N, C-alpha and C positions, 0 to 999 in steps of 0.2 A: 491462515491469517494474511496468506502471498492471493492464497483466491479472491481474496475478500479485496483483496489493493485493487483485484485486475478488474473488479467487477465496477468500481467505485469509479474509475478511470476512463471506461468503457461508457461507464456514464457521464461522466464528465466530458466525454467528446460529444457525445449526441447530443445534450443539454448544450452545447457549445454551435454544430451546427442549428440544430433550430433556433439558436436566440436568447438561450436563456442565459445571459455571464452570472449571475448570483447563482442559483445552481450548479451550472460549471465550475465554478471555481471552489466552492462548498465542498460539493464531491472530486475536486483534484489535492484540493488540502485536508480531506479524508483518508483519499487513496495514497498521498505522497505520509501522512501519520503511520500507518500501520504498512507501508513498503520499508517503512523506519526500524517499525516495532518488529518486525519480523528478520530484518537484518539481524539487529541486537540478537534476540534469541537464536538463528541463526548458528552468528560468531563463540555466545555461552556455547550449546552444545555440541557444536563443534569442539572445541577448545578444553569442555569436560570431560567430551567424548579419548580427543588426546591424553588426557593427562589419566584416565585410567587405564590404559597402560600401558 
């Protein structure tokens, strides 16, 4: 999940450099959503791992 967030972030950076603002904004939005989903999944798995001990 984090890999896809980084990929979309890089796509957003490249699109911004070449002047494609709409594509850059869309890719950055997708990267942000994927990053927050990754964070939520990480915290849930961390808490579940601590509760199993």
